[in-house]
TIMARZA-142228 format. One record per residue (C-alpha): x, y, z; residue in three letters; residue number from 0. Coordinates in Angstrom, 2 decimals, decimal comma, m for minus. Layout:
// TIMARZA-142228
<<X Y Z> 'ALA' NUM> ...
END
This chain:
// TIMARZA-142228
<<15,83 29,73 48,28> 'UNK' 0> <<19,41 29,90 46,96> 'UNK' 1> <<20,01 26,28 47,94> 'UNK' 2> <<16,77 25,22 46,30> 'UNK' 3> <<17,66 27,07 43,08> 'UNK' 4> <<21,09 25,45 43,02> 'UNK' 5> <<19,65 22,00 43,50> 'UNK' 6> <<17,00 22,57 40,83> 'UNK' 7> <<19,54 23,93 38,34> 'UNK' 8> <<21,74 20,85 38,85> 'UNK' 9> <<18,77 18,53 38,39> 'UNK' 10> <<17,61 20,42 35,31> 'UNK' 11> <<21,08 20,30 33,82> 'UNK' 12> <<21,06 16,52 34,14> 'UNK' 13> <<17,56 16,40 32,67> 'UNK' 14> <<18,51 18,69 29,77> 'UNK' 15> <<21,47 16,48 28,85> 'UNK' 16> <<19,13 13,49 28,71> 'UNK' 17> <<16,70 15,49 26,59> 'UNK' 18> <<19,42 16,50 24,13> 'UNK' 19> <<20,51 12,90 23,74> 'UNK' 20> <<16,92 11,76 23,34> 'UNK' 21> <<16,27 14,21 20,51> 'UNK' 22> <<19,23 13,24 18,39> 'UNK' 23> <<18,23 12,19 14,87> 'UNK' 24> <<18,16 8,40 14,44> 'UNK' 25> <<20,63 6,96 11,97> 'UNK' 26> <<19,78 4,20 9,50> 'UNK' 27> <<22,09 1,25 9,01> 'UNK' 28> <<25,21 1,96 6,98> 'UNK' 29> <<24,96 1,11 3,26> 'UNK' 30> <<27,08 m1,49 1,53> 'UNK' 31> <<30,35 m0,07 0,26> 'UNK' 32> <<29,39 m0,93 m3,34> 'UNK' 33> <<26,69 1,76 m3,26> 'UNK' 34> <<29,05 4,63 m2,60> 'UNK' 35> <<29,15 5,94 m6,21> 'UNK' 36> <<25,79 7,04 m7,56> 'UNK' 37> <<24,87 6,44 m11,18> 'UNK' 38> <<22,65 8,91 m13,03> 'UNK' 39> <<19,18 7,56 m13,72> 'UNK' 40> <<18,45 7,50 m17,48> 'UNK' 41> <<14,94 8,23 m18,79> 'UNK' 42> <<12,43 5,39 m18,51> 'UNK' 43> <<11,60 3,33 m21,61> 'UNK' 44> <<9,16 4,73 m24,15> 'UNK' 45> <<5,69 3,41 m23,31> 'UNK' 46> <<2,86 2,97 m25,81> 'UNK' 47> <<m0,40 4,04 m24,23> 'UNK' 48> <<m2,57 6,90 m23,05> 'UNK' 49> <<m1,22 6,86 m19,48> 'UNK' 50> <<1,26 4,92 m17,39> 'UNK' 51> <<2,99 4,94 m14,03> 'UNK' 52> <<5,66 3,12 m12,02> 'UNK' 53> <<5,30 3,19 m8,24> 'UNK' 54> <<7,39 1,96 m5,33> 'UNK' 55> <<5,12 m0,28 m3,28> 'UNK' 56> <<6,95 0,40 0,00> 'UNK' 57> <<6,46 4,17 0,04> 'UNK' 58> <<3,95 4,83 m2,73> 'UNK' 59> <<6,42 7,21 m4,37> 'UNK' 60> <<6,05 7,69 m8,12> 'UNK' 61> <<9,27 6,72 m9,88> 'UNK' 62> <<8,11 7,61 m13,39> 'UNK' 63> <<4,95 8,17 m15,39> 'UNK' 64> <<2,93 10,16 m17,89> 'UNK' 65> <<m0,68 11,35 m17,76> 'UNK' 66> <<m1,19 9,30 m14,62> 'UNK' 67> <<m3,86 11,60 m13,21> 'UNK' 68> <<m5,93 11,57 m16,41> 'UNK' 69> <<m9,30 9,86 m15,98> 'UNK' 70> <<m9,67 6,88 m18,33> 'UNK' 71> <<m11,75 3,73 m18,56> 'UNK' 72> <<m10,04 1,04 m16,48> 'UNK' 73> <<m11,71 m1,95 m18,22> 'UNK' 74> <<m11,26 m5,22 m16,27> 'UNK' 75> <<m8,65 m3,75 m13,92> 'UNK' 76> <<m11,89 m2,72 m12,20> 'UNK' 77> <<m12,02 m6,26 m10,84> 'UNK' 78> <<m9,08 m5,45 m8,54> 'UNK' 79> <<m11,41 m3,01 m6,80> 'UNK' 80> <<m14,04 m5,75 m6,65> 'UNK' 81> <<m11,47 m8,09 m5,08> 'UNK' 82> <<m10,59 m5,43 m2,51> 'UNK' 83> <<m14,23 m4,95 m1,50> 'UNK' 84> <<m14,78 m8,70 m1,17> 'UNK' 85> <<m11,62 m9,09 0,94> 'UNK' 86> <<m12,64 m6,19 3,17> 'UNK' 87> <<m16,13 m7,59 3,66> 'UNK' 88> <<m14,63 m11,00 4,46> 'UNK' 89> <<m12,32 m9,40 7,02> 'UNK' 90> <<m15,33 m7,67 8,55> 'UNK' 91> <<m17,15 m10,97 8,96> 'UNK' 92> <<m20,01 m9,96 6,66> 'UNK' 93> <<m19,41 m12,83 4,23> 'UNK' 94> <<m17,44 m16,08 4,31> 'UNK' 95> <<m15,22 m17,92 1,84> 'UNK' 96> <<m17,52 m20,93 2,16> 'UNK' 97> <<m20,62 m18,93 1,21> 'UNK' 98> <<m22,46 m20,41 m1,75> 'UNK' 99> <<m22,69 m17,75 m4,46> 'UNK' 100> <<m25,51 m18,02 m6,99> 'UNK' 101> <<m24,77 m17,52 m10,67> 'UNK' 102> <<m27,99 m15,66 m11,26> 'UNK' 103> <<m29,68 m15,40 m14,62> 'UNK' 104> <<m28,84 m11,70 m14,61> 'UNK' 105> <<m25,14 m12,38 m14,04> 'UNK' 106> <<m25,15 m15,06 m16,73> 'UNK' 107> <<m26,96 m12,88 m19,29> 'UNK' 108> <<m24,90 m9,75 m18,59> 'UNK' 109> <<m21,49 m11,43 m18,33> 'UNK' 110> <<m21,73 m15,05 m19,40> 'UNK' 111> <<m20,64 m17,01 m22,47> 'UNK' 112> <<m23,25 m15,37 m24,68> 'UNK' 113> <<m21,63 m11,94 m24,31> 'UNK' 114> <<m18,61 m10,42 m26,03> 'UNK' 115> <<m16,58 m10,18 m22,81> 'UNK' 116> <<m14,63 m12,71 m20,78> 'UNK' 117> <<m16,58 m15,19 m18,68> 'UNK' 118> <<m15,90 m17,83 m16,03> 'UNK' 119> <<m18,27 m20,61 m17,08> 'UNK' 120> <<m20,14 m21,24 m13,83> 'UNK' 121> <<m23,58 m22,70 m14,60> 'UNK' 122> <<m26,60 m20,41 m14,48> 'UNK' 123> <<m28,94 m20,79 m11,49> 'UNK' 124> <<m26,38 m22,91 m9,66> 'UNK' 125> <<m24,08 m22,01 m6,78> 'UNK' 126> <<m20,34 m22,24 m6,17> 'UNK' 127> <<m18,21 m21,45 m3,10> 'UNK' 128> <<m17,32 m17,78 m2,89> 'UNK' 129> <<m13,58 m18,52 m3,06> 'UNK' 130> <<m14,03 m20,46 m6,31> 'UNK' 131> <<m16,24 m17,77 m7,80> 'UNK' 132> <<m13,65 m15,14 m6,92> 'UNK' 133> <<m10,87 m17,11 m8,60> 'UNK' 134> <<m13,09 m17,34 m11,68> 'UNK' 135> <<m13,28 m13,56 m11,64> 'UNK' 136> <<m9,60 m12,93 m10,93> 'UNK' 137> <<m7,88 m15,58 m13,07> 'UNK' 138> <<m10,37 m15,90 m15,93> 'UNK' 139> <<m11,51 m12,27 m15,68> 'UNK' 140> <<m15,08 m13,55 m15,61> 'UNK' 141> <<m17,60 m10,75 m15,90> 'UNK' 142> <<m20,34 m13,19 m14,90> 'UNK' 143> <<m18,45 m14,08 m11,71> 'UNK' 144> <<m17,95 m10,39 m10,88> 'UNK' 145> <<m21,70 m9,75 m11,18> 'UNK' 146> <<m22,60 m12,83 m9,15> 'UNK' 147> <<m20,18 m11,83 m6,39> 'UNK' 148> <<m21,50 m8,26 m6,35> 'UNK' 149> <<m25,06 m9,51 m6,01> 'UNK' 150> <<m24,06 m11,83 m3,19> 'UNK' 151> <<m22,17 m9,17 m1,25> 'UNK' 152> <<m24,52 m6,22 m1,71> 'UNK' 153> <<m27,75 m7,50 m3,26> 'UNK' 154> <<m27,23 m5,73 m6,59> 'UNK' 155> <<m24,44 m4,36 m8,76> 'UNK' 156> <<m25,63 m0,80 m8,09> 'UNK' 157> <<m25,35 m1,26 m4,33> 'UNK' 158> <<m21,98 m2,98 m4,75> 'UNK' 159> <<m20,71 m0,03 m6,82> 'UNK' 160> <<m21,51 2,21 m3,87> 'UNK' 161> <<m19,32 m0,01 m1,69> 'UNK' 162> <<m16,57 0,18 m4,31> 'UNK' 163> <<m16,63 3,96 m4,23> 'UNK' 164> <<m16,64 4,11 m0,43> 'UNK' 165> <<m13,61 1,82 m0,19> 'UNK' 166> <<m11,90 3,72 m3,02> 'UNK' 167> <<m12,23 6,92 m1,03> 'UNK' 168> <<m10,84 5,20 2,06> 'UNK' 169> <<m7,82 4,03 0,06> 'UNK' 170> <<m7,29 7,56 m1,26> 'UNK' 171> <<m8,38 7,09 m4,89> 'UNK' 172> <<m9,49 10,68 m5,44> 'UNK' 173> <<m10,03 10,56 m9,20> 'UNK' 174> <<m11,93 7,28 m9,55> 'UNK' 175> <<m15,61 6,47 m9,80> 'UNK' 176> <<m17,01 2,97 m10,25> 'UNK' 177> <<m20,38 2,11 m11,76> 'UNK' 178> <<m20,08 m1,68 m12,05> 'UNK' 179> <<m17,94 m4,54 m10,67> 'UNK' 180> <<m16,49 m5,78 m13,98> 'UNK' 181> <<m15,29 m2,78 m15,99> 'UNK' 182> <<m17,42 m3,05 m19,11> 'UNK' 183> <<m18,02 0,43 m20,57> 'UNK' 184> <<m20,45 2,58 m18,59> 'UNK' 185> <<m20,92 6,32 m18,34> 'UNK' 186> <<m18,95 7,76 m15,43> 'UNK' 187> <<m16,91 4,58 m14,85> 'UNK' 188> <<m13,37 5,99 m14,69> 'UNK' 189> <<m10,06 5,78 m12,87> 'UNK' 190> <<m6,46 6,91 m13,30> 'UNK' 191> <<m3,11 5,15 m13,51> 'UNK' 192> <<m2,08 6,66 m10,15> 'UNK' 193> <<m5,31 5,60 m8,44> 'UNK' 194> <<m5,04 2,07 m9,81> 'UNK' 195> <<m1,43 1,76 m8,61> 'UNK' 196> <<m2,65 2,94 m5,21> 'UNK' 197> <<m5,35 0,26 m5,31> 'UNK' 198> <<m2,85 m2,45 m6,19> 'UNK' 199> <<m0,60 m1,33 m3,34> 'UNK' 200> <<m3,54 m1,43 m0,92> 'UNK' 201> <<m4,61 m4,93 m1,98> 'UNK' 202> <<m1,06 m6,27 m1,60> 'UNK' 203> <<m0,65 m4,69 1,83> 'UNK' 204> <<m4,11 m5,15 3,32> 'UNK' 205> <<m5,20 m8,51 1,89> 'UNK' 206> <<m2,26 m10,66 0,75> 'UNK' 207> <<m4,40 m13,80 0,45> 'UNK' 208> <<m6,79 m12,14 m1,98> 'UNK' 209> <<m3,81 m10,72 m3,84> 'UNK' 210> <<m2,26 m14,18 m4,20> 'UNK' 211> <<m5,08 m15,29 m6,51> 'UNK' 212> <<m3,65 m12,98 m9,17> 'UNK' 213> <<m0,59 m15,17 m9,74> 'UNK' 214> <<m2,63 m18,30 m10,52> 'UNK' 215> <<m1,81 m19,13 m14,15> 'UNK' 216> <<m4,97 m21,02 m15,03> 'UNK' 217> <<m8,30 m21,97 m13,53> 'UNK' 218> <<m10,85 m24,64 m14,40> 'UNK' 219> <<m14,62 m24,38 m14,14> 'UNK' 220> <<m16,42 m27,54 m15,20> 'UNK' 221> <<m14,89 m28,74 m18,48> 'UNK' 222> <<m13,34 m25,37 m19,32> 'UNK' 223> <<m9,79 m24,38 m18,36> 'UNK' 224> <<m8,78 m20,81 m19,08> 'UNK' 225> <<m5,36 m19,14 m18,67> 'UNK' 226> <<m4,61 m15,94 m16,83> 'UNK' 227> <<m4,36 m13,16 m19,40> 'UNK' 228> <<m1,33 m11,61 m17,70> 'UNK' 229> <<1,47 m12,77 m20,01> 'UNK' 230> <<4,14 m11,57 m17,55> 'UNK' 231> <<3,37 m14,49 m15,23> 'UNK' 232> <<5,09 m16,72 m17,79> 'UNK' 233> <<7,88 m14,29 m18,71> 'UNK' 234> <<9,24 m13,30 m15,31> 'UNK' 235> <<9,11 m15,42 m12,16> 'UNK' 236> <<9,20 m12,32 m9,94> 'UNK' 237> <<5,89 m11,06 m11,35> 'UNK' 238> <<2,96 m12,16 m9,18> 'UNK' 239> <<0,11 m10,00 m10,50> 'UNK' 240> <<m1,95 m8,09 m10,98> 'UNK' 241> <<m4,68 m7,68 m13,63> 'UNK' 242> <<m5,29 m7,12 m17,33> 'UNK' 243> <<m8,12 m5,24 m18,98> 'UNK' 244> <<m9,41 m4,59 m22,48> 'UNK' 245> <<m12,37 m2,99 m24,19> 'UNK' 246> <<m12,54 m1,19 m27,52> 'UNK' 247> <<m12,87 2,13 m25,70> 'UNK' 248> <<m10,24 1,52 m23,03> 'UNK' 249> <<m7,65 m0,19 m25,20> 'UNK' 250> <<m5,31 m2,74 m23,65> 'UNK' 251> <<m4,49 m2,17 m19,97> 'UNK' 252> <<m2,24 m3,93 m17,48> 'UNK' 253> <<m1,56 m3,43 m13,80> 'UNK' 254> <<1,57 m5,44 m12,98> 'UNK' 255> <<3,67 m6,02 m9,89> 'UNK' 256> <<6,93 m7,81 m9,19> 'UNK' 257> <<9,02 m8,37 m6,09> 'UNK' 258> <<12,78 m8,86 m6,18> 'UNK' 259> <<14,36 m9,20 m2,76> 'UNK' 260> <<12,80 m6,62 m0,44> 'UNK' 261> <<11,85 m4,40 m3,36> 'UNK' 262> <<8,38 m4,39 m4,90> 'UNK' 263> <<7,30 m2,20 m7,81> 'UNK' 264> <<3,85 m1,67 m9,32> 'UNK' 265> <<3,28 m0,55 m12,90> 'UNK' 266> <<0,08 0,49 m14,65> 'UNK' 267> <<m0,22 0,88 m18,42> 'UNK' 268> <<m3,54 2,13 m19,81> 'UNK' 269> <<m4,73 2,49 m23,41> 'UNK' 270> <<m2,04 0,37 m25,06> 'UNK' 271> <<m2,40 m0,92 m28,61> 'UNK' 272> <<m2,25 m4,69 m28,11> 'UNK' 273> <<m1,95 m7,50 m25,60> 'UNK' 274> <<1,68 m8,03 m26,55> 'UNK' 275> <<2,52 m4,31 m26,36> 'UNK' 276> <<1,07 m3,82 m22,88> 'UNK' 277> <<3,04 m6,83 m21,64> 'UNK' 278> <<6,39 m5,85 m23,18> 'UNK' 279> <<6,03 m2,22 m22,06> 'UNK' 280> <<5,12 m3,23 m18,51> 'UNK' 281> <<8,06 m5,60 m18,20> 'UNK' 282> <<10,44 m3,00 m19,63> 'UNK' 283> <<9,16 m0,49 m17,10> 'UNK' 284> <<9,57 m2,89 m14,19> 'UNK' 285> <<13,07 m3,88 m15,31> 'UNK' 286> <<14,05 m0,20 m15,60> 'UNK' 287> <<12,79 0,45 m12,07> 'UNK' 288> <<14,63 m2,50 m10,57> 'UNK' 289> <<17,83 m1,64 m12,45> 'UNK' 290> <<18,08 1,99 m11,42> 'UNK' 291> <<16,31 2,07 m8,05> 'UNK' 292> <<16,87 0,10 m4,88> 'UNK' 293> <<14,93 m0,49 m1,68> 'UNK' 294> <<16,48 m0,39 1,78> 'UNK' 295> <<14,92 m1,26 5,11> 'UNK' 296> <<15,84 1,63 7,40> 'UNK' 297> <<14,09 0,70 10,62> 'UNK' 298> <<12,36 m2,49 11,73> 'UNK' 299> <<9,32 m2,98 13,96> 'UNK' 300> <<10,01 m3,17 17,68> 'UNK' 301> <<13,59 m1,90 17,43> 'UNK' 302> <<14,53 1,26 19,31> 'UNK' 303> <<15,64 4,07 17,04> 'UNK' 304> <<15,42 6,88 19,59> 'UNK' 305> <<14,46 7,62 23,15> 'UNK' 306> <<12,69 10,55 24,74> 'UNK' 307> <<12,67 11,91 28,30> 'UNK' 308> <<9,37 11,53 30,15> 'UNK' 309> <<8,00 13,62 33,04> 'UNK' 310> <<6,07 12,12 35,97> 'UNK' 311> <<6,67 8,51 34,94> 'UNK' 312> <<7,86 5,45 36,81> 'UNK' 313> <<10,63 5,41 34,20> 'UNK' 314> <<12,35 8,55 32,95> 'UNK' 315> <<12,63 7,63 29,27> 'UNK' 316> <<10,44 6,03 26,64> 'UNK' 317> <<11,86 4,02 23,75> 'UNK' 318> <<10,64 5,07 20,32> 'UNK' 319> <<10,33 2,95 17,19> 'UNK' 320> <<8,07 2,35 14,19> 'UNK' 321> <<4,86 0,33 14,02> 'UNK' 322> <<5,60 m0,85 10,47> 'UNK' 323> <<8,91 m1,56 8,76> 'UNK' 324> <<10,30 1,62 7,23> 'UNK' 325> <<11,56 1,02 3,72> 'UNK' 326> <<12,71 3,53 1,15> 'UNK' 327> <<13,24 3,21 m2,59> 'UNK' 328> <<15,86 5,58 m4,03> 'UNK' 329> <<18,14 5,86 m7,07> 'UNK' 330> <<21,02 3,42 m6,78> 'UNK' 331> <<24,10 4,81 m5,10> 'UNK' 332> <<22,33 7,60 m3,17> 'UNK' 333> <<22,05 5,85 0,18> 'UNK' 334> <<24,85 7,98 1,64> 'UNK' 335> <<22,83 11,12 0,84> 'UNK' 336> <<19,79 10,17 2,92> 'UNK' 337> <<19,09 12,58 5,77> 'UNK' 338> <<16,91 11,23 8,61> 'UNK' 339> <<15,01 13,71 10,76> 'UNK' 340> <<12,93 13,22 13,90> 'UNK' 341> <<10,05 15,42 15,00> 'UNK' 342> <<8,97 14,75 18,60> 'UNK' 343> <<7,21 16,83 21,27> 'UNK' 344> <<9,50 18,83 23,54> 'UNK' 345> <<7,72 17,53 26,62> 'UNK' 346> <<6,16 14,13 27,32> 'UNK' 347> <<4,13 13,39 30,43> 'UNK' 348> <<3,24 9,92 31,72> 'UNK' 349> <<1,21 7,79 31,42> 'UNK' 350> <<2,21 6,66 27,94> 'UNK' 351> <<0,68 3,58 26,33> 'UNK' 352> <<2,66 1,03 24,34> 'UNK' 353> <<2,15 1,80 20,65> 'UNK' 354> <<1,10 5,39 21,35> 'UNK' 355> <<2,09 7,78 18,56> 'UNK' 356> <<4,77 10,16 19,85> 'UNK' 357> <<6,13 11,92 16,78> 'UNK' 358> <<7,38 11,35 13,25> 'UNK' 359> <<10,57 10,13 11,63> 'UNK' 360> <<11,26 11,41 8,11> 'UNK' 361> <<13,97 10,61 5,61> 'UNK' 362> <<14,98 13,28 3,10> 'UNK' 363> <<16,81 13,01 m0,21> 'UNK' 364> <<17,67 16,03 m2,34> 'UNK' 365> <<15,39 18,17 m0,21> 'UNK' 366> <<12,35 15,90 m0,60> 'UNK' 367> <<10,70 13,50 1,84> 'UNK' 368> <<11,18 9,98 0,45> 'UNK' 369> <<9,89 8,09 3,50> 'UNK' 370> <<7,90 8,98 6,59> 'UNK' 371> <<6,49 6,95 9,49> 'UNK' 372> <<4,93 7,72 12,87> 'UNK' 373> <<7,17 7,19 15,88> 'UNK' 374> <<5,46 5,09 18,53> 'UNK' 375> <<6,25 4,08 22,09> 'UNK' 376> <<7,85 0,65 22,23> 'UNK' 377> <<7,33 0,41 25,99> 'UNK' 378> <<4,55 1,68 28,23> 'UNK' 379> <<5,37 4,24 30,93> 'UNK' 380> <<3,13 4,15 33,98> 'UNK' 381> <<2,50 7,24 36,05> 'UNK' 382> <<4,91 7,75 38,97> 'UNK' 383> <<3,96 8,07 42,62> 'UNK' 384> <<2,75 11,27 44,24> 'UNK' 385> <<6,12 12,68 45,40> 'UNK' 386> <<7,91 12,10 42,07> 'UNK' 387> <<5,02 13,69 40,20> 'UNK' 388> <<5,17 16,68 42,57> 'UNK' 389> <<8,93 17,01 42,11> 'UNK' 390> <<8,63 16,80 38,32> 'UNK' 391> <<5,87 19,40 38,43> 'UNK' 392> <<8,35 21,76 40,10> 'UNK' 393> <<11,06 20,91 37,56> 'UNK' 394> <<8,68 21,42 34,64> 'UNK' 395> <<7,69 24,82 36,03> 'UNK' 396> <<11,31 25,80 36,57> 'UNK' 397> <<12,43 24,51 33,17> 'UNK' 398> <<9,58 26,33 31,41> 'UNK' 399> <<10,55 29,56 33,16> 'UNK' 400> 
END
């Protein structure tokens, strides 16, 4: 028994050393030397409007904002939600880009040229490919196209609104409720600046092709060519979306996004006083964010950032990494102050599948979590043979004791 205990203690000591090494906190890449001195972040520019927000697209963190959880009418920014539903239904195989979408008399009467709102110009009682109809909605902000698409996807605008609300809940838009696909005033049709920024982030991440329509500067239907109402597309080459909106009740709204290098920011301004004001305020907000915040890629997909000891496996360690690139947006000059932390189970037992979630890696700044991702197994670990499993069972019992 004494010999057995001595042998087990020696084996456990070796195992414990491996465990200690495996649980060390992963370290991000070292920052450039130029970032060593942090600058204080001044207040954001004064924004005209009822609510506004600036969000980091990589993490979803709010960089600045006011009244961004206040429910307001979103006007035609609603059509971003319509785009998301269409893209999701396309991805699910329920509709196709080549589908012929009918411009029904209802869509034409409710949102066509005879109304006060924006329209696409597709002819009544005639069809157009779904992709073309969607561009008419996105670029020209066509209310008629939005209605026609909703009818094609769900049979009616009421049924489509139910889809909008289901997808909104899936995205995490807790303070939004949609009644129609176009954003014309309707009782109970509301959203918030935070929810809309979340929607823009989801469209960019989940459906980049659908998002790309938002940077098209003009679109032609028949003899009519109409420009995109997002003035920032002409003012800043890094801006590639997203959507404008305006009604008398909602005021002038703009959801904008720009990407400079690896950094993408999303701004939402609601209830502004004019088309020019919403554009100038949005660009000022984006410029402020890019000037005083920076994005760093901490960990890349498929790269080992830690390893963890495994019991009863053909291999004794599993490599851990992230399933998606881990980026963080922080005030300039604060990279040195980032504190990575790793939370993993104390004991792992084979088999382990490739891609299996093992734990979490977090990055802290000033006591707050600024980035977080699941840790996953980069390599699979198959179960060991009978005798190794039996031996590890003894070691696990001894170690637990």
